[in-house]
All heavy atoms as a GROMACS GRO file, in nm:
protein
  589
    1MET      N    1   2.780  11.750  12.261
    1MET     CA    2   2.760  11.615  12.302
    1MET      C    3   2.621  11.600  12.363
    1MET      O    4   2.580  11.684  12.444
    1MET     CB    5   2.869  11.576  12.402
    1MET     CG    6   2.869  11.430  12.437
    1MET     SD    7   2.998  11.383  12.558
    1MET     CE    8   3.144  11.438  12.479
    2LYS      N    9   2.552  11.496  12.328
    2LYS     CA   10   2.417  11.472  12.378
    2LYS      C   11   2.417  11.344  12.466
    2LYS      O   12   2.488  11.249  12.444
    2LYS     CB   13   2.320  11.446  12.262
    2LYS     CG   14   2.283  11.572  12.190
    2LYS     CD   15   2.173  11.542  12.092
    2LYS     CE   16   2.125  11.671  12.031
    2LYS     NZ   17   2.010  11.648  11.940
    3CYS      N   18   2.332  11.348  12.568
    3CYS     CA   19   2.310  11.234  12.659
    3CYS      C   20   2.235  11.124  12.581
    3CYS      O   21   2.132  11.154  12.517
    3CYS     CB   22   2.233  11.274  12.780
    3CYS     SG   23   2.188  11.138  12.888
    4PRO      N   24   2.285  11.002  12.583
    4PRO     CA   25   2.214  10.895  12.511
    4PRO      C   26   2.080  10.856  12.577
    4PRO      O   27   1.994  10.800  12.513
    4PRO     CB   28   2.312  10.774  12.515
    4PRO     CG   29   2.411  10.808  12.619
    4PRO     CD   30   2.411  10.954  12.638
    5ARG      N   31   2.063  10.888  12.703
    5ARG     CA   32   1.940  10.855  12.772
    5ARG      C   33   1.829  10.960  12.751
    5ARG      O   34   1.719  10.922  12.710
    5ARG     CB   35   1.962  10.838  12.922
    5ARG     CG   36   1.839  10.793  12.995
    5ARG     CD   37   1.854  10.791  13.145
    5ARG     NE   38   1.950  10.687  13.187
    5ARG     CZ   39   1.996  10.677  13.311
    5ARG    NH1   40   1.958  10.761  13.404
    5ARG    NH2   41   2.082  10.581  13.338
    6CYS      N   42   1.859  11.085  12.780
    6CYS     CA   43   1.753  11.186  12.775
    6CYS      C   44   1.768  11.284  12.656
    6CYS      O   45   1.675  11.362  12.630
    6CYS     CB   46   1.745  11.261  12.904
    6CYS     SG   47   1.890  11.370  12.938
    7GLY      N   48   1.884  11.289  12.590
    7GLY     CA   49   1.904  11.377  12.476
    7GLY      C   50   1.943  11.516  12.514
    7GLY      O   51   1.950  11.604  12.429
    8CYS      N   52   1.971  11.544  12.640
    8CYS     CA   53   2.006  11.678  12.689
    8CYS      C   54   2.150  11.712  12.642
    8CYS      O   55   2.234  11.625  12.631
    8CYS     CB   56   1.998  11.682  12.841
    8CYS     SG   57   2.048  11.839  12.915
    9CYS      N   58   2.174  11.840  12.615
    9CYS     CA   59   2.306  11.882  12.569
    9CYS      C   60   2.388  11.936  12.684
    9CYS      O   61   2.503  11.976  12.663
    9CYS     CB   62   2.293  11.988  12.461
    9CYS     SG   63   2.226  11.924  12.308
   10ASP      N   64   2.337  11.942  12.805
   10ASP     CA   65   2.409  11.989  12.922
   10ASP      C   66   2.492  11.874  12.983
   10ASP      O   67   2.450  11.806  13.075
   10ASP     CB   68   2.311  12.042  13.026
   10ASP     CG   69   2.381  12.118  13.138
   10ASP    OD1   70   2.504  12.146  13.126
   10ASP    OD2   71   2.317  12.145  13.241
   11VAL      N   72   2.612  11.851  12.922
   11VAL     CA   73   2.696  11.740  12.958
   11VAL      C   74   2.831  11.788  13.004
   11VAL      O   75   2.889  11.876  12.942
   11VAL     CB   76   2.711  11.644  12.837
   11VAL    CG1   77   2.809  11.531  12.870
   11VAL    CG2   78   2.577  11.586  12.798
   12THR      N   79   2.884  11.735  13.113
   12THR     CA   80   3.016  11.768  13.165
   12THR      C   81   3.110  11.650  13.144
   12THR      O   82   3.069  11.536  13.174
   12THR     CB   83   3.009  11.802  13.315
   12THR    OG1   84   2.917  11.909  13.335
   12THR    CG2   85   3.141  11.844  13.369
   13VAL      N   86   3.231  11.674  13.102
   13VAL     CA   87   3.333  11.568  13.082
   13VAL      C   88   3.433  11.582  13.191
   13VAL      O   89   3.482  11.688  13.223
   13VAL     CB   90   3.397  11.582  12.943
   13VAL    CG1   91   3.502  11.475  12.926
   13VAL    CG2   92   3.296  11.576  12.831
   14GLN      N   93   3.468  11.463  13.250
   14GLN     CA   94   3.560  11.464  13.365
   14GLN      C   95   3.652  11.340  13.356
   14GLN      O   96   3.612  11.241  13.298
   14GLN     CB   97   3.487  11.466  13.497
   14GLN     CG   98   3.395  11.350  13.521
   14GLN     CD   99   3.310  11.368  13.646
   14GLN    OE1  100   3.301  11.478  13.698
   14GLN    NE2  101   3.249  11.261  13.691
   15ALA      N  102   3.772  11.354  13.413
   15ALA     CA  103   3.866  11.241  13.419
   15ALA      C  104   3.840  11.164  13.551
   15ALA      O  105   3.830  11.223  13.656
   15ALA     CB  106   4.009  11.292  13.415
   16VAL      N  107   3.837  11.032  13.539
   16VAL     CA  108   3.814  10.947  13.656
   16VAL      C  109   3.929  10.851  13.665
   16VAL      O  110   3.966  10.788  13.564
   16VAL     CB  111   3.680  10.869  13.641
   16VAL    CG1  112   3.657  10.778  13.755
   16VAL    CG2  113   3.564  10.966  13.624
   17SER      N  114   3.987  10.836  13.785
   17SER     CA  115   4.100  10.742  13.799
   17SER      C  116   4.053  10.626  13.889
   17SER      O  117   3.981  10.647  13.990
   17SER     CB  118   4.220  10.810  13.863
   17SER     OG  119   4.186  10.865  13.992
   18GLU      N  120   4.090  10.508  13.852
   18GLU     CA  121   4.057  10.386  13.928
   18GLU      C  122   4.190  10.327  13.979
   18GLU      O  123   4.283  10.316  13.906
   18GLU     CB  124   3.991  10.283  13.837
   18GLU     CG  125   3.859  10.328  13.779
   18GLU     CD  126   3.803  10.231  13.673
   18GLU    OE1  127   3.873  10.135  13.639
   18GLU    OE2  128   3.692  10.255  13.625
   19THR      N  129   4.188  10.290  14.105
   19THR     CA  130   4.310  10.234  14.166
   19THR      C  131   4.287  10.086  14.189
   19THR      O  132   4.190  10.047  14.248
   19THR     CB  133   4.340  10.304  14.301
   19THR    OG1  134   4.351  10.441  14.278
   19THR    CG2  135   4.470  10.252  14.359
   20GLU      N  136   4.380  10.007  14.142
   20GLU     CA  137   4.377   9.861  14.158
   20GLU      C  138   4.501   9.823  14.240
   20GLU      O  139   4.610   9.846  14.202
   20GLU     CB  140   4.381   9.797  14.020
   20GLU     CG  141   4.374   9.650  14.022
   20GLU     CD  142   4.376   9.590  13.882
   20GLU    OE1  143   4.313   9.643  13.794
   20GLU    OE2  144   4.447   9.491  13.865
   21THR      N  145   4.474   9.754  14.353
   21THR     CA  146   4.583   9.717  14.441
   21THR      C  147   4.592   9.562  14.445
   21THR      O  148   4.489   9.495  14.471
   21THR     CB  149   4.563   9.770  14.584
   21THR    OG1  150   4.547   9.910  14.575
   21THR    CG2  151   4.676   9.735  14.672
   22LYS      N  152   4.709   9.511  14.423
   22LYS     CA  153   4.730   9.369  14.433
   22LYS      C  154   4.840   9.342  14.536
   22LYS      O  155   4.943   9.408  14.535
   22LYS     CB  156   4.775   9.310  14.299
   22LYS     CG  157   4.664   9.310  14.197
   22LYS     CD  158   4.714   9.242  14.072
   22LYS     CE  159   4.603   9.242  13.965
   22LYS     NZ  160   4.648   9.176  13.842
   23THR      N  161   4.816   9.250  14.624
   23THR     CA  162   4.915   9.214  14.726
   23THR      C  163   4.966   9.074  14.691
   23THR      O  164   4.891   8.981  14.670
   23THR     CB  165   4.853   9.210  14.866
   23THR    OG1  166   4.793   9.337  14.892
   23THR    CG2  167   4.955   9.180  14.971
   24LYS      N  168   5.099   9.063  14.687
   24LYS     CA  169   5.159   8.936  14.656
   24LYS      C  170   5.187   8.862  14.784
   24LYS      O  171   5.263   8.910  14.872
   24LYS     CB  172   5.291   8.960  14.579
   24LYS     CG  173   5.356   8.833  14.529
   24LYS     CD  174   5.477   8.864  14.447
   24LYS     CE  175   5.546   8.740  14.401
   24LYS     NZ  176   5.665   8.765  14.322
   25HIS      N  177   5.124   8.744  14.798
   25HIS     CA  178   5.140   8.665  14.917
   25HIS      C  179   5.225   8.541  14.882
   25HIS      O  180   5.228   8.498  14.771
   25HIS     CB  181   5.007   8.620  14.976
   25HIS     CG  182   4.922   8.728  15.024
   25HIS    ND1  183   4.945   8.793  15.140
   25HIS    CD2  184   4.817   8.793  14.967
   25HIS    CE1  185   4.856   8.884  15.164
   25HIS    NE2  186   4.775   8.888  15.055
   26ARG      N  187   5.289   8.488  14.984
   26ARG     CA  188   5.370   8.369  14.965
   26ARG      C  189   5.273   8.250  14.967
   26ARG      O  190   5.176   8.245  15.039
   26ARG     CB  191   5.472   8.352  15.072
   26ARG     CG  192   5.568   8.468  15.080
   26ARG     CD  193   5.681   8.434  15.179
   26ARG     NE  194   5.755   8.552  15.214
   26ARG     CZ  195   5.845   8.612  15.135
   26ARG    NH1  196   5.867   8.565  15.018
   26ARG    NH2  197   5.911   8.716  15.176
   27GLY      N  198   5.310   8.145  14.893
   27GLY     CA  199   5.233   8.021  14.895
   27GLY      C  200   5.277   7.934  15.011
   27GLY      O  201   5.361   7.967  15.088
   28CYS      N  202   5.213   7.816  15.021
   28CYS     CA  203   5.243   7.722  15.125
   28CYS      C  204   5.386   7.676  15.125
   28CYS      O  205   5.454   7.661  15.227
   28CYS     CB  206   5.147   7.602  15.119
   28CYS     SG  207   4.976   7.641  15.144
   29LEU      N  208   5.439   7.652  15.005
   29LEU     CA  209   5.580   7.602  14.990
   29LEU      C  210   5.676   7.713  15.038
   29LEU      O  211   5.773   7.684  15.105
   29LEU     CB  212   5.605   7.564  14.848
   29LEU     CG  213   5.742   7.504  14.818
   29LEU    CD1  214   5.758   7.378  14.900
   29LEU    CD2  215   5.757   7.475  14.672
   30GLY      N  216   5.648   7.836  15.004
   30GLY     CA  217   5.733   7.945  15.050
   30GLY      C  218   5.736   7.960  15.203
   30GLY      O  219   5.842   7.979  15.261
   31TRP      N  220   5.619   7.950  15.261
   31TRP     CA  221   5.610   7.959  15.408
   31TRP      C  222   5.685   7.840  15.472
   31TRP      O  223   5.750   7.854  15.571
   31TRP     CB  224   5.466   7.961  15.456
   31TRP     CG  225   5.403   8.092  15.434
   31TRP    CD1  226   5.305   8.123  15.346
   31TRP    CD2  227   5.433   8.218  15.500
   31TRP    NE1  228   5.274   8.255  15.350
   31TRP    CE2  229   5.350   8.316  15.446
   31TRP    CE3  230   5.524   8.251  15.602
   31TRP    CZ2  231   5.357   8.448  15.488
   31TRP    CZ3  232   5.522   8.387  15.642
   31TRP    CH2  233   5.446   8.479  15.587
   32ALA      N  234   5.665   7.722  15.415
   32ALA     CA  235   5.730   7.601  15.471
   32ALA      C  236   5.882   7.614  15.465
   32ALA      O  237   5.953   7.576  15.561
   32ALA     CB  238   5.684   7.477  15.397
   33MET      N  239   5.933   7.670  15.357
   33MET     CA  240   6.078   7.688  15.342
   33MET      C  241   6.130   7.785  15.448
   33MET      O  242   6.237   7.766  15.506
   33MET     CB  243   6.114   7.731  15.202
   33MET     CG  244   6.088   7.621  15.100
   33MET     SD  245   6.121   7.672  14.933
   33MET     CE  246   6.300   7.690  14.936
   34TRP      N  247   6.056   7.897  15.472
   34TRP     CA  248   6.099   7.995  15.569
   34TRP      C  249   6.095   7.934  15.712
   34TRP      O  250   6.186   7.960  15.793
   34TRP     CB  251   6.010   8.119  15.566
   34TRP     CG  252   6.056   8.216  15.462
   34TRP    CD1  253   5.995   8.242  15.342
   34TRP    CD2  254   6.177   8.296  15.461
   34TRP    NE1  255   6.067   8.334  15.272
   34TRP    CE2  256   6.178   8.371  15.343
   34TRP    CE3  257   6.277   8.313  15.555
   34TRP    CZ2  258   6.278   8.458  15.312
   34TRP    CZ3  259   6.378   8.404  15.526
   34TRP    CH2  260   6.378   8.474  15.405
   35ILE      N  261   5.995   7.856  15.743
   35ILE     CA  262   5.985   7.795  15.874
   35ILE      C  263   6.099   7.693  15.889
   35ILE      O  264   6.166   7.685  15.999
   35ILE     CB  265   5.848   7.728  15.892
   35ILE    CG1  266   5.740   7.838  15.899
   35ILE    CG2  267   5.843   7.639  16.017
   35ILE    CD1  268   5.600   7.790  15.898
   36LEU      N  269   6.128   7.615  15.787
   36LEU     CA  270   6.239   7.520  15.791
   36LEU      C  271   6.373   7.591  15.810
   36LEU      O  272   6.453   7.549  15.892
   36LEU     CB  273   6.243   7.437  15.660
   36LEU     CG  274   6.350   7.330  15.655
   36LEU    CD1  275   6.326   7.224  15.764
   36LEU    CD2  276   6.351   7.266  15.515
   37LEU      N  277   6.392   7.703  15.742
   37LEU     CA  278   6.513   7.785  15.764
   37LEU      C  279   6.521   7.835  15.906
   37LEU      O  280   6.628   7.827  15.968
   37LEU     CB  281   6.510   7.902  15.666
   37LEU     CG  282   6.629   7.999  15.681
   37LEU    CD1  283   6.759   7.936  15.640
   37LEU    CD2  284   6.603   8.125  15.601
   38ALA      N  285   6.413   7.876  15.963
   38ALA     CA  286   6.414   7.926  16.100
   38ALA      C  287   6.446   7.814  16.199
   38ALA      O  288   6.520   7.833  16.298
   38ALA     CB  289   6.283   7.990  16.135
   39VAL      N  290   6.389   7.698  16.178
   39VAL     CA  291   6.408   7.586  16.270
   39VAL      C  292   6.554   7.537  16.260
   39VAL      O  293   6.618   7.510  16.363
   39VAL     CB  294   6.309   7.472  16.242
   39VAL    CG1  295   6.343   7.345  16.314
   39VAL    CG2  296   6.169   7.519  16.276
   40LEU      N  297   6.603   7.522  16.139
   40LEU     CA  298   6.739   7.468  16.120
   40LEU      C  299   6.850   7.563  16.169
   40LEU      O  300   6.950   7.521  16.219
   40LEU     CB  301   6.763   7.428  15.976
   40LEU     CG  302   6.679   7.309  15.926
   40LEU    CD1  303   6.706   7.284  15.781
   40LEU    CD2  304   6.710   7.186  16.010
   41THR      N  305   6.829   7.688  16.143
   41THR     CA  306   6.937   7.784  16.178
   41THR      C  307   6.904   7.871  16.297
   41THR      O  308   6.982   7.958  16.333
   41THR     CB  309   6.963   7.873  16.058
   41THR    OG1  310   6.850   7.950  16.030
   41THR    CG2  311   7.007   7.793  15.936
   42CYS      N  312   6.788   7.847  16.358
   42CYS     CA  313   6.746   7.936  16.469
   42CYS      C  314   6.748   8.080  16.426
   42CYS      O  315   6.785   8.172  16.501
   42CYS     CB  316   6.825   7.912  16.595
   42CYS     SG  317   6.809   7.748  16.663
   43GLY      N  318   6.713   8.102  16.302
   43GLY     CA  319   6.723   8.236  16.242
   43GLY      C  320   6.597   8.320  16.257
   43GLY      O  321   6.534   8.358  16.159
   44LEU      N  322   6.558   8.346  16.380
   44LEU     CA  323   6.443   8.428  16.401
   44LEU      C  324   6.464   8.572  16.343
   44LEU      O  325   6.369   8.639  16.307
   44LEU     CB  326   6.408   8.440  16.547
   44LEU     CG  327   6.352   8.310  16.607
   44LEU    CD1  328   6.331   8.325  16.757
   44LEU    CD2  329   6.223   8.272  16.540
   45ILE      N  330   6.588   8.614  16.340
   45ILE     CA  331   6.619   8.747  16.285
   45ILE      C  332   6.586   8.748  16.136
   45ILE      O  333   6.543   8.852  16.083
   45ILE     CB  334   6.767   8.783  16.310
   45ILE    CG1  335   6.789   8.795  16.460
   45ILE    CG2  336   6.802   8.910  16.238
   45ILE    CD1  337   6.933   8.814  16.498
   46LEU      N  338   6.601   8.634  16.068
   46LEU     CA  339   6.571   8.625  15.926
   46LEU      C  340   6.422   8.606  15.899
   46LEU      O  341   6.369   8.651  15.799
   46LEU     CB  342   6.652   8.512  15.861
   46LEU     CG  343   6.800   8.525  15.862
   46LEU    CD1  344   6.862   8.397  15.808
   46LEU    CD2  345   6.845   8.643  15.780
   47ILE      N  346   6.352   8.538  15.990
   47ILE     CA  347   6.213   8.504  15.957
   47ILE      C  348   6.113   8.617  15.992
   47ILE      O  349   6.011   8.628  15.924
   47ILE     CB  350   6.171   8.372  16.027
   47ILE    CG1  351   6.035   8.325  15.979
   47ILE    CG2  352   6.157   8.389  16.172
   47ILE    CD1  353   6.038   8.203  15.901
   48ILE      N  354   6.142   8.696  16.092
   48ILE     CA  355   6.046   8.800  16.132
   48ILE      C  356   6.026   8.901  16.021
   48ILE      O  357   5.910   8.932  15.988
   48ILE     CB  358   6.096   8.866  16.265
   48ILE    CG1  359   6.078   8.769  16.378
   48ILE    CG2  360   6.015   8.993  16.292
   48ILE    CD1  361   6.137   8.815  16.508
   49PRO      N  362   6.128   8.956  15.953
   49PRO     CA  363   6.100   9.048  15.840
   49PRO      C  364   6.026   8.982  15.726
   49PRO      O  365   5.947   9.044  15.661
   49PRO     CB  366   6.240   9.097  15.797
   49PRO     CG  367   6.326   9.068  15.910
   49PRO     CD  368   6.270   8.952  15.980
   50ALA      N  369   6.052   8.855  15.701
   50ALA     CA  370   5.987   8.785  15.591
   50ALA      C  371   5.836   8.766  15.620
   50ALA      O  372   5.754   8.773  15.531
   50ALA     CB  373   6.052   8.649  15.566
   51LEU      N  374   5.800   8.740  15.746
   51LEU     CA  375   5.661   8.721  15.783
   51LEU      C  376   5.582   8.850  15.781
   51LEU      O  377   5.466   8.852  15.750
   51LEU     CB  378   5.652   8.656  15.917
   51LEU     CG  379   5.696   8.511  15.929
   51LEU    CD1  380   5.693   8.466  16.074
   51LEU    CD2  381   5.612   8.422  15.843
   52THR      N  382   5.646   8.961  15.816
   52THR     CA  383   5.575   9.084  15.824
   52THR      C  384   5.572   9.167  15.697
   52THR      O  385   5.498   9.262  15.685
   52THR     CB  386   5.634   9.170  15.940
   52THR    OG1  387   5.769   9.197  15.908
   52THR    CG2  388   5.619   9.104  16.072
   53ASN      N  389   5.654   9.127  15.599
   53ASN     CA  390   5.667   9.207  15.475
   53ASN      C  391   5.588   9.142  15.368
   53ASN      O  392   5.607   9.025  15.332
   53ASN     CB  393   5.815   9.216  15.434
   53ASN     CG  394   5.836   9.312  15.323
   53ASN    OD1  395   5.745   9.388  15.288
   53ASN    ND2  396   5.953   9.315  15.264
   54SER      N  397   5.492   9.215  15.308
   54SER     CA  398   5.422   9.166  15.187
   54SER      C  399   5.432   9.279  15.086
   54SER      O  400   5.425   9.395  15.114
   54SER     CB  401   5.276   9.138  15.217
   54SER     OG  402   5.208   9.251  15.257
   55LYS      N  403   5.456   9.239  14.962
   55LYS     CA  404   5.475   9.336  14.854
   55LYS      C  405   5.338   9.374  14.797
   55LYS      O  406   5.256   9.293  14.767
   55LYS     CB  407   5.561   9.276  14.744
   55LYS     CG  408   5.700   9.243  14.794
   55LYS     CD  409   5.784   9.184  14.683
   55LYS     CE  410   5.925   9.149  14.736
   55LYS     NZ  411   6.005   9.087  14.633
   56THR      N  412   5.317   9.506  14.779
   56THR     CA  413   5.194   9.558  14.728
   56THR      C  414   5.222   9.635  14.599
   56THR      O  415   5.305   9.719  14.593
   56THR     CB  416   5.126   9.653  14.832
   56THR    OG1  417   5.110   9.581  14.953
   56THR    CG2  418   4.995   9.701  14.783
   57LYS      N  419   5.144   9.602  14.497
   57LYS     CA  420   5.155   9.675  14.371
   57LYS      C  421   5.024   9.756  14.352
   57LYS      O  422   4.918   9.700  14.373
   57LYS     CB  423   5.171   9.580  14.254
   57LYS     CG  424   5.303   9.510  14.249
   57LYS     CD  425   5.316   9.428  14.125
   57LYS     CE  426   5.451   9.361  14.116
   57LYS     NZ  427   5.466   9.280  13.994
   58THR      N  428   5.040   9.880  14.314
   58THR     CA  429   4.924   9.963  14.290
   58THR      C  430   4.928  10.015  14.150
   58THR      O  431   5.030  10.068  14.106
   58THR     CB  432   4.925  10.083  14.390
   58THR    OG1  433   4.926  10.033  14.520
   58THR    CG2  434   4.802  10.167  14.368
   59LYS      N  435   4.818   9.992  14.076
   59LYS     CA  436   4.805  10.044  13.944
   59LYS      C  437   4.691  10.146  13.940
   59LYS      O  438   4.588  10.124  13.998
   59LYS     CB  439   4.774   9.932  13.844
   59LYS     CG  440   4.889   9.835  13.819
   59LYS     CD  441   4.846   9.736  13.716
   59LYS     CE  442   4.958   9.637  13.691
   59LYS     NZ  443   4.921   9.533  13.592
   60THR      N  444   4.713  10.256  13.868
   60THR     CA  445   4.611  10.355  13.857
   60THR      C  446   4.577  10.373  13.707
   60THR      O  447   4.666  10.393  13.626
   60THR     CB  448   4.655  10.493  13.913
   60THR    OG1  449   4.695  10.472  14.049
   60THR    CG2  450   4.550  10.598  13.906
   61LYS      N  451   4.449  10.355  13.678
   61LYS     CA  452   4.400  10.371  13.544
   61LYS      C  453   4.308  10.494  13.538
   61LYS      O  454   4.230  10.515  13.625
   61LYS     CB  455   4.319  10.250  13.495
   61LYS     CG  456   4.402  10.125  13.485
   61LYS     CD  457   4.317  10.010  13.440
   61LYS     CE  458   4.395   9.877  13.430
   61LYS     NZ  459   4.311   9.767  13.391
   62THR      N  460   4.330  10.575  13.435
   62THR     CA  461   4.244  10.695  13.420
   62THR      C  462   4.167  10.686  13.289
   62THR      O  463   4.223  10.652  13.186
   62THR     CB  464   4.335  10.820  13.417
   62THR    OG1  465   4.414  10.825  13.540
   62THR    CG2  466   4.254  10.949  13.415
   63HIS      N  467   4.039  10.713  13.300
   63HIS     CA  468   3.956  10.722  13.182
   63HIS      C  469   3.867  10.844  13.191
   63HIS      O  470   3.853  10.906  13.294
   63HIS     CB  471   3.872  10.592  13.163
   63HIS     CG  472   3.769  10.573  13.269
   63HIS    ND1  473   3.797  10.509  13.385
   63HIS    CD2  474   3.638  10.606  13.275
   63HIS    CE1  475   3.689  10.504  13.460
   63HIS    NE2  476   3.590  10.563  13.392
   64THR      N  477   3.808  10.880  13.077
   64THR     CA  478   3.724  10.999  13.074
   64THR      C  479   3.576  10.959  13.070
   64THR      O  480   3.537  10.871  12.993
   64THR     CB  481   3.760  11.079  12.945
   64THR    OG1  482   3.897  11.105  12.941
   64THR    CG2  483   3.686  11.212  12.942
   65GLU      N  484   3.497  11.022  13.155
   65GLU     CA  485   3.354  11.000  13.158
   65GLU      C  486   3.277  11.128  13.131
   65GLU      O  487   3.321  11.237  13.170
   65GLU     CB  488   3.312  10.952  13.300
   65GLU     CG  489   3.336  10.808  13.324
   65GLU     CD  490   3.274  10.759  13.455
   65GLU    OE1  491   3.222  10.843  13.530
   65GLU    OE2  492   3.283  10.639  13.485
   66ALA      N  493   3.165  11.116  13.067
   66ALA     CA  494   3.075  11.226  13.044
   66ALA      C  495   2.958  11.209  13.143
   66ALA      O  496   2.911  11.096  13.164
   66ALA     CB  497   3.027  11.231  12.901
   67VAL      N  498   2.912  11.317  13.201
   67VAL     CA  499   2.802  11.313  13.299
   67VAL      C  500   2.694  11.411  13.252
   67VAL      O  501   2.719  11.527  13.233
   67VAL     CB  502   2.850  11.348  13.443
   67VAL    CG1  503   2.736  11.340  13.538
   67VAL    CG2  504   2.967  11.260  13.483
   68CYS      N  505   2.572  11.357  13.238
   68CYS     CA  506   2.460  11.444  13.202
   68CYS      C  507   2.415  11.519  13.327
   68CYS      O  508   2.395  11.458  13.434
   68CYS     CB  509   2.342  11.359  13.150
   68CYS     SG  510   2.195  11.457  13.111
   69GLN      N  511   2.401  11.650  13.316
   69GLN     CA  512   2.363  11.734  13.432
   69GLN      C  513   2.216  11.727  13.463
   69GLN      O  514   2.176  11.766  13.571
   69GLN     CB  515   2.410  11.876  13.405
   69GLN     CG  516   2.560  11.890  13.393
   69GLN     CD  517   2.636  11.847  13.516
   69GLN    OE1  518   2.607  11.888  13.626
   69GLN    NE2  519   2.731  11.760  13.493
   70GLN      N  520   2.137  11.675  13.370
   70GLN     CA  521   1.994  11.670  13.392
   70GLN      C  522   1.948  11.536  13.453
   70GLN      O  523   1.879  11.537  13.551
   70GLN     CB  524   1.920  11.695  13.262
   70GLN     CG  525   1.771  11.712  13.279
   70GLN     CD  526   1.705  11.774  13.157
   70GLN    OE1  527   1.768  11.800  13.062
   70GLN    NE2  528   1.575  11.797  13.169
   71CYS      N  529   1.993  11.426  13.395
   71CYS     CA  530   1.946  11.294  13.440
   71CYS      C  531   2.050  11.219  13.524
   71CYS      O  532   2.021  11.119  13.588
   71CYS     CB  533   1.898  11.208  13.325
   71CYS     SG  534   2.023  11.151  13.214
   72GLY      N  535   2.181  11.260  13.518
   72GLY     CA  536   2.284  11.198  13.598
   72GLY      C  537   2.345  11.075  13.530
   72GLY      O  538   2.423  11.005  13.595
   73ASN      N  539   2.312  11.050  13.407
   73ASN     CA  540   2.366  10.936  13.334
   73ASN      C  541   2.517  10.956  13.312
   73ASN      O  542   2.561  11.065  13.280
   73ASN     CB  543   2.293  10.922  13.199
   73ASN     CG  544   2.337  10.797  13.125
   73ASN    OD1  545   2.379  10.699  13.182
   73ASN    ND2  546   2.326  10.800  12.994
   74ARG      N  547   2.595  10.847  13.328
   74ARG     CA  548   2.741  10.852  13.305
   74ARG      C  549   2.775  10.753  13.196
   74ARG      O  550   2.722  10.643  13.192
   74ARG     CB  551   2.817  10.809  13.433
   74ARG     CG  552   2.803  10.909  13.546
   74ARG     CD  553   2.875  10.851  13.670
   74ARG     NE  554   2.870  10.952  13.773
   74ARG     CZ  555   2.978  11.021  13.812
   74ARG    NH1  556   3.095  10.998  13.754
   74ARG    NH2  557   2.971  11.109  13.904
   75TRP      N  558   2.871  10.790  13.109
   75TRP     CA  559   2.920  10.701  13.005
   75TRP      C  560   3.062  10.740  12.975
   75TRP      O  561   3.105  10.850  12.994
   75TRP     CB  562   2.831  10.703  12.884
   75TRP     CG  563   2.826  10.830  12.805
   75TRP    CD1  564   2.902  10.861  12.695
   75TRP    CD2  565   2.746  10.948  12.831
   75TRP    NE1  566   2.878  10.988  12.653
   75TRP    CE2  567   2.778  11.041  12.735
   75TRP    CE3  568   2.652  10.978  12.926
   75TRP    CZ2  569   2.720  11.165  12.726
   75TRP    CZ3  570   2.590  11.099  12.919
   75TRP    CH2  571   2.625  11.194  12.822
   76ARG      N  572   3.136  10.637  12.928
   76ARG     CA  573   3.276  10.662  12.889
   76ARG      C  574   3.284  10.732  12.757
   76ARG      O  575   3.205  10.706  12.664
   76ARG     CB  576   3.353  10.528  12.878
   76ARG     CG  577   3.383  10.471  13.011
   76ARG     CD  578   3.480  10.356  12.998
   76ARG     NE  579   3.517  10.310  13.130
   76ARG     CZ  580   3.624  10.245  13.158
   76ARG    NH1  581   3.710  10.217  13.063
   76ARG    NH2  582   3.652  10.207  13.280
   77VAL      N  583   3.382  10.822  12.745
   77VAL     CA  584   3.401  10.895  12.622
   77VAL      C  585   3.527  10.845  12.555
   77VAL      O  586   3.626  10.818  12.618
   77VAL     CB  587   3.413  11.047  12.652
   77VAL    CG1  588   3.438  11.125  12.525
   77VAL    CG2  589   3.287  11.096  12.721
   0.00000   0.00000   0.00000
């Protein structure tokens, strides 16, 4: 394998993982419904876990990169 930038054949291939995290938040309507529930039923026991809990999704993607040992150029393989 040759480097596309300098043409050197001293290339190392490695696996690289990227982590993508998304947090799901409640909208205004969801918060208003929870507050209404707390006010109507005095349900503080119900509202405290809902306010402190947010769902998090994590995705990990792995791809392969080649790295030129002479010039440091990186590219996907």
